[in-house]
C-alpha positions as CSV (number, residue, x, y, z in Angstrom):
1,X,104.7,116.1,80.1
2,X,102.2,115.6,77.3
3,X,100.2,112.6,77.6
4,X,97.8,111.1,75.1
5,X,95.1,108.6,76.3
6,X,93.5,106.5,73.4
7,X,90.5,104.5,74.2
8,X,86.9,103.7,73.5
9,X,85.6,106.4,76.0
10,X,82.1,104.6,76.5
11,X,83.9,101.7,78.0
12,X,87.0,103.0,79.7
13,X,86.6,106.8,80.7
14,X,85.6,105.7,83.9
15,X,89.2,104.9,84.6
16,X,90.4,108.3,84.1
17,X,87.7,111.0,83.3
18,X,88.6,114.5,84.4
19,X,91.2,113.4,87.0
20,X,94.5,113.2,85.5
21,X,95.3,117.0,84.4
22,X,97.6,117.4,87.3
23,X,100.0,115.0,85.6
24,X,100.7,117.3,82.7
25,X,98.9,118.1,79.1
26,X,96.5,115.3,79.2
27,X,94.4,114.8,75.8
28,X,92.0,112.1,75.0
29,X,91.4,110.4,71.6
30,X,88.7,108.3,70.5
31,X,89.3,104.8,69.2
32,X,87.0,102.9,67.1
33,X,87.8,99.3,66.3
34,X,88.8,99.1,62.7
35,X,89.6,103.1,62.5
36,X,91.7,103.8,59.4
37,X,95.2,105.3,59.9
38,X,94.2,108.9,58.7
39,X,91.7,109.3,61.7
40,X,94.8,109.2,64.0
41,X,96.2,112.4,62.6
42,X,95.5,114.6,65.6
43,X,97.3,112.1,67.9
44,X,100.2,112.0,65.7
45,X,100.4,115.8,65.7
46,X,100.0,115.9,69.4
47,X,103.3,113.9,69.7
48,X,102.9,113.0,73.2
49,X,105.8,112.0,75.6
50,X,103.7,109.1,76.7
51,X,100.9,107.5,74.8
52,X,98.5,105.2,76.8
53,X,96.3,102.6,74.7
54,X,93.3,100.9,75.6
55,X,92.5,98.1,73.3
56,X,96.2,98.4,72.0
57,X,95.9,95.4,69.7
58,X,93.7,97.4,67.3
59,X,96.0,100.3,66.8
60,X,97.7,100.3,63.4
61,X,101.5,99.5,63.3
62,X,101.9,102.5,60.8
63,X,100.5,104.7,63.7
64,X,102.8,103.4,66.2
65,X,105.8,103.9,64.3
66,X,105.0,107.6,64.0
67,X,104.9,108.1,67.8
68,X,108.1,109.2,69.2
69,X,106.9,109.0,72.9
70,X,106.8,106.0,75.1
71,X,104.0,103.7,74.1
72,X,101.9,101.9,77.0
73,X,99.3,99.2,76.3
74,X,96.7,98.5,78.8
75,X,94.9,95.1,78.1
76,X,91.4,95.1,79.0
77,X,89.6,91.9,77.8
78,X,88.8,88.5,79.7
79,X,91.3,85.9,78.6
80,X,91.7,82.4,79.8
81,X,92.8,82.4,83.6
82,X,94.2,80.0,86.1
83,X,92.2,79.7,89.2
84,X,93.3,77.1,91.9
85,X,95.7,75.7,89.3
86,X,93.0,75.2,86.7
87,X,92.7,76.6,83.5
88,X,89.2,78.6,83.3
89,X,88.1,79.7,80.0
90,X,85.0,79.7,77.5
91,X,85.2,80.2,73.5
92,X,84.6,83.9,74.0
93,X,87.5,84.3,76.1
94,X,89.9,82.3,73.9
95,X,88.6,84.4,70.9
96,X,89.3,87.5,72.7
97,X,92.9,86.3,73.5
98,X,93.6,85.3,69.9
99,X,92.8,88.8,68.8
100,X,95.2,90.4,71.5
101,X,98.0,88.1,70.9
102,X,98.7,90.0,67.6
103,X,100.1,92.6,69.9
104,X,103.4,90.7,69.7
105,X,104.0,92.0,66.4
106,X,103.3,95.9,67.6
107,X,106.3,97.8,69.0
108,X,104.9,98.8,72.6
109,X,107.2,99.6,75.3
110,X,105.1,98.3,78.1
111,X,102.0,96.1,78.2
112,X,100.0,95.5,81.3
113,X,97.1,93.3,81.7
114,X,94.2,94.1,84.2
115,X,93.8,90.6,85.6
116,X,96.9,88.8,87.3
117,X,95.2,85.2,87.0
118,X,95.8,85.4,83.3
119,X,99.5,86.2,83.3
120,X,100.7,82.6,83.3
121,X,98.3,81.7,80.3
122,X,99.9,84.7,78.4
123,X,103.5,83.8,79.5
124,X,103.0,80.2,78.1
125,X,102.2,81.9,74.6
126,X,105.6,83.6,74.8
127,X,104.4,87.0,75.7
128,X,106.2,88.6,78.7
129,X,104.1,91.5,80.0
130,X,105.2,94.3,82.1
131,X,102.8,93.6,84.7
132,X,99.2,93.8,86.1
133,X,97.5,97.2,86.1
134,X,94.0,96.8,87.5
135,X,91.7,99.3,86.0
136,X,91.1,102.4,88.6
137,X,88.1,104.6,88.8
138,X,87.8,108.3,88.7
139,X,86.6,108.6,92.2
140,X,85.7,112.3,92.2
141,X,83.3,111.7,89.2
142,X,81.8,108.2,89.9
143,X,80.4,109.1,93.2
144,X,77.4,108.3,95.4
145,X,74.5,110.8,95.1
146,X,71.5,111.3,97.4
147,X,68.9,110.3,94.8
148,X,65.8,108.5,95.5
149,X,65.7,105.0,93.9
150,X,63.4,104.6,90.8
151,X,64.5,101.0,90.1
152,X,65.1,97.9,92.3
153,X,67.8,96.7,90.0
154,X,70.3,98.1,87.4
155,X,72.6,96.6,84.8
156,X,74.8,97.9,82.1
157,X,75.9,95.8,79.3
158,X,75.0,93.7,76.5
159,X,72.3,90.9,76.8
160,X,73.5,87.3,76.5
161,X,71.6,84.2,77.2
162,X,73.7,83.5,80.2
163,X,72.8,87.0,81.6
164,X,69.2,86.4,81.0
165,X,68.8,83.2,82.8
166,X,69.7,85.4,85.8
167,X,68.1,88.8,84.9
168,X,64.9,87.0,83.6
169,X,63.1,86.2,87.0
170,X,64.2,89.6,88.2
171,X,62.8,91.6,85.5
172,X,59.5,89.6,85.8
173,X,59.0,90.3,89.4
174,X,60.8,93.6,90.0
175,X,61.5,97.1,88.6
176,X,64.4,96.1,86.8
177,X,66.5,98.7,84.5
178,X,68.8,97.2,81.8
179,X,70.7,99.5,79.3
180,X,72.8,97.7,77.0
181,X,75.3,100.6,76.0
182,X,75.4,104.2,75.1
183,X,75.8,105.8,78.7
184,X,78.6,106.8,80.6
185,X,79.9,109.5,82.9
186,X,77.7,111.6,85.1
187,X,74.7,110.2,83.4
188,X,75.5,106.7,84.2
189,X,76.3,107.7,87.7
190,X,72.7,109.0,88.1
191,X,71.3,105.8,86.9
192,X,73.4,103.8,89.1
193,X,72.4,105.9,92.3
194,X,68.6,105.5,91.1
195,X,68.8,101.8,91.6
196,X,68.7,99.8,95.1
197,X,70.7,96.9,93.6
198,X,73.3,96.8,90.6
199,X,74.0,93.5,89.3
200,X,77.4,92.0,87.9
201,X,76.7,89.0,85.5
202,X,79.2,87.7,83.2
203,X,78.7,87.5,79.4
204,X,79.3,83.7,79.6
205,X,79.3,81.0,82.1
206,X,83.1,81.6,83.1
207,X,84.6,83.3,86.2
208,X,85.9,86.7,85.2
209,X,86.5,89.9,86.5
210,X,84.6,92.9,84.7
211,X,86.0,96.6,85.4
212,X,82.6,97.6,86.0
213,X,82.7,96.1,89.3
214,X,84.8,98.8,90.9
215,X,82.9,101.6,88.9
216,X,79.4,100.4,90.2
217,X,81.1,100.2,93.9
218,X,82.8,103.6,93.3
219,X,79.0,105.0,92.9
220,X,78.1,103.8,96.3
221,X,76.1,100.9,94.4
222,X,75.2,97.8,96.6
223,X,76.5,95.0,94.1
224,X,75.3,91.4,93.7
225,X,78.0,89.6,91.6
226,X,78.7,86.1,90.0
227,X,81.8,85.2,91.2
228,X,85.0,87.3,89.9
229,X,88.4,86.2,89.7
230,X,89.9,85.8,93.4
231,X,92.0,88.8,94.0
232,X,93.3,90.7,97.2
233,X,91.4,93.9,96.3
234,X,87.6,93.1,96.4
235,X,86.1,91.2,99.2
236,X,83.1,89.1,98.7
237,X,80.6,89.5,101.5
238,X,82.2,92.5,102.7
239,X,82.3,94.9,99.4
240,X,79.8,93.0,97.4
241,X,77.5,89.9,97.6
242,X,78.6,87.0,95.6
243,X,76.2,84.4,94.3
244,X,76.7,81.4,92.0
245,X,73.3,80.5,90.2
246,X,70.2,82.3,89.3
247,X,68.4,80.8,92.3
248,X,71.0,82.3,94.6
249,X,70.5,85.7,92.7
250,X,67.0,85.7,93.4
251,X,67.2,84.5,96.8
252,X,69.9,87.4,97.6
253,X,67.9,90.0,95.8
254,X,64.8,89.3,97.6
255,X,66.6,89.5,100.9
256,X,68.5,92.8,100.4
257,X,65.5,94.3,98.9
258,X,63.9,94.2,102.3
259,X,67.1,95.1,104.3
260,X,68.3,98.4,103.5
261,X,70.6,99.0,106.3
262,X,72.6,95.9,105.3
263,X,72.8,97.1,101.9
264,X,74.1,100.5,103.2
265,X,76.6,98.8,105.2
266,X,78.3,96.9,102.6
267,X,78.0,99.6,99.9
268,X,79.7,102.2,102.3
269,X,82.5,99.6,102.8
270,X,82.9,99.1,99.0
271,X,83.3,103.1,98.5
272,X,85.9,103.1,101.3
273,X,87.8,100.2,99.8
274,X,87.6,101.7,96.1
275,X,89.0,105.2,97.2
276,X,91.9,103.5,99.3
277,X,92.8,101.0,96.4
278,X,91.3,102.0,93.1
279,X,91.8,105.9,93.0
280,X,92.8,106.9,89.5
281,X,94.9,109.8,90.4
282,X,97.2,107.8,92.5
283,X,97.3,104.6,90.4
284,X,98.0,106.4,87.1
285,X,100.5,108.6,88.7
286,X,102.2,105.3,89.8
287,X,101.9,103.9,86.5
288,X,103.5,107.1,84.8
289,X,106.2,107.3,87.3
290,X,107.2,103.6,86.7
291,X,107.3,104.0,83.2
292,X,109.3,107.2,83.2
293,X,111.8,105.8,85.6
294,X,111.8,102.4,83.7
295,X,111.2,100.6,86.7
296,X,108.8,98.3,85.0
297,X,110.1,95.5,82.8
298,X,109.7,96.1,79.0
299,X,107.3,94.2,77.0
300,X,109.0,91.2,75.3
301,X,107.5,88.8,72.7
302,X,109.2,85.4,72.4
303,X,108.4,82.0,70.7
304,X,104.5,81.4,70.7
305,X,102.8,78.4,71.9
306,X,102.2,75.9,69.0
307,X,98.7,74.8,70.3
308,X,97.7,78.6,70.4
309,X,99.0,79.1,66.8
310,X,96.8,76.2,65.9
311,X,93.8,77.5,67.5
312,X,94.6,81.1,65.8
313,X,94.8,79.5,62.5
314,X,91.5,77.5,62.9
315,X,89.9,80.8,64.0
316,X,90.8,82.6,60.8
317,X,88.5,79.8,58.6
318,X,85.8,79.5,61.1
319,X,82.5,80.4,59.3
320,X,81.6,84.0,60.3
């Protein structure tokens, strides 16, 4: 089988890096948002049996129409979500969803979203997805390494006002490495392993589940995180430490910096959990078998929700 993976590797390579070759002739193609159709020529020439797209909403219709193989979309962005029956969202997650919903006009065979809690909201907008695909980790590449720590804290991701409310006091009093972007793969693994504590704080003040969490845990990191979307896979207090405010983050950080054995116990539990439930080889194999056997529902786009249509129209005239 010929398999093409189309993604922004700096964000998504950790899901599959070096671990899917057993599935067939697997080739990776870089995606840039706004990329002109002519830059997809190698993908079109490869003519894969199966095309797997990360950020599928940005692929030109003209390119999708030239691909004869099955087209699978993996949705990755934080959208509005229902938690305990209540809709949770920010302007940021709404804008991301408004960008995604243009997928209704694109000829994907299967569309999966990474966070189950957003499916109800998406269905209310007339989009029937194929299901949930929680992003896995290339657990043979993203591994614990016996490296002496150089930093107390590590975070990778852009800086926002919300994040700096958490990070500011830690950066002032401790040795904190913050990399905004530009590092992935084995180089990133080394930075993670050189840090005593890895942080996960949302870009905005909303509950969401960044796939970086399982990537960090796969590396054997001890993670302190804001509350993530409730799920059956990752367990707060067992696989990572959950905090709800900058004060709680500082208090937990001070405590665990001084209790190395407790950090090790939690990080070892998390690594075992990742290998069991987030293994890229197994999870992509199940995905591809399901698509090949047509055991997943096909993507269908029905009548859009009027209120979201109005939001979409308003977005188009918002000042830039």
